[in-house]
N, C-alpha and C positions, 0 to 999 in steps of 0.2 A: 762268761755274760751270756745269758737267755736273750731270749726274744718273745714278746706275747704276741698272738693273733688269737681270734675270738672265732665262736664259731657259733650262731644264730642256726636254730632249727625252724623251719618255715613250712607250710602246709602245700604253697604255688611259688615254687622257685619263683618264675616269669616274673609275677606280682611284686615279689621281696627282690627282686634285681635293680627296678623300674625305683620303686620306692626307696634305696638307701643310693642309686646313682641321683635320680632328680632329684628327689626331697634333702638328703642331707649331701650331698655331694660328693659321693662314694666314688671311685674310678673301679672299672672293671681290669680285671688282672687276666685271669682267664678262665674257661669251663674246666673243670676237674671232672671228667665223668658225666653221666647224664643227670646226675642228680646232685650238684655241687656245682655252686659260682663263688670264682678266690676276687674279693674288693679289696682297694687299699686305700688308706686315707695316708695320710703325709707319713705319720708313725707307727701302722696300725693295719696287720692284715685281719679282711672279715671274711670268715667262708661262713658263705650261705647252704645250709646241708635240709630239703626238699623229704621229709620224713612225715607220712599219715600220722594225722591226728588217732590217739587211742595206742597208737603202738607203743612197746616196752622198749626205754631210753638205757633202761638197765638189767641186769639177770632177773631182778625182784620184777615178783607180777606185780606188786601194789603202788609201785609206779608208774602212770600212763603217761605221754604227749596231751597236752591240753593245749588249745589254742585261746581258750579264751582270758582274758584280760589277769594277768598276774604281775608279781613282782617279786625280784632277788633280791636279798641287799647286793649281793655281786651285779654291777648293773655297769652299761656303757653310759659315760658323757661326754656326748660333741661339745667342744670346747671352738668359739664361732663367733665372729665379731658382731653378728646382728641378728639377735636371737629372734624378734620378731619377724624377721621376713622370713628362717629358717620355721618358726610355726604354722605361717600363712602356705610353705612348699609342704610339711608334714599334711596338713590337712585336706592339699588338692588331692596328695598320691594316697591319700587311704588310712593315715594316721590318726591320732587322738592328740589332741592337747588337754591337761588334766590341771590348770593352773600352773603357778609356781608365785615368784618374788618380786621383788626389785629393792636395793640398797643400794648404800654409796658405792658399793664395789662391784655393782653390775645390776646384772637379772640372771634366774634358772627357770625353764618351762619344764614341766613336769611331761612327759608324753609317752606315748605308748607307738608301736610301728602296727600294720596292719592285722598282724598274727599274737595279739598283747604282749607282745615286750617290752618293757617298760625301759625307759633311757631318759636322758637329761641335757636339755641344751644350754650352756654356761656362758654369760661372755666373756671373751678372752681378756 
């Protein structure tokens, strides 16, 4: 059996910690060195790692960190009871809301953290 954790590169660790705790309800587990904070949800650990924009995440010089808005096919979905309530908190703490949809199954909101990392909120 394996456990999944998520690593999120951010340019401002304090701002990221505040966002993920206050806007999304994550709990702080510990600091891990000067440039990393470990957060937790009910079933996943999230490692916020402070990395400067323009640095290389890989050996390849062709790829650099960029904190402009971006998307990846592998992303976080936060399952919640009230999408609208969380969207308000996301906006309050510097994130963005980029639309979504509602249907008989519930609601989804497309969002991003203050560092351009996209995620969705989905009614549980």
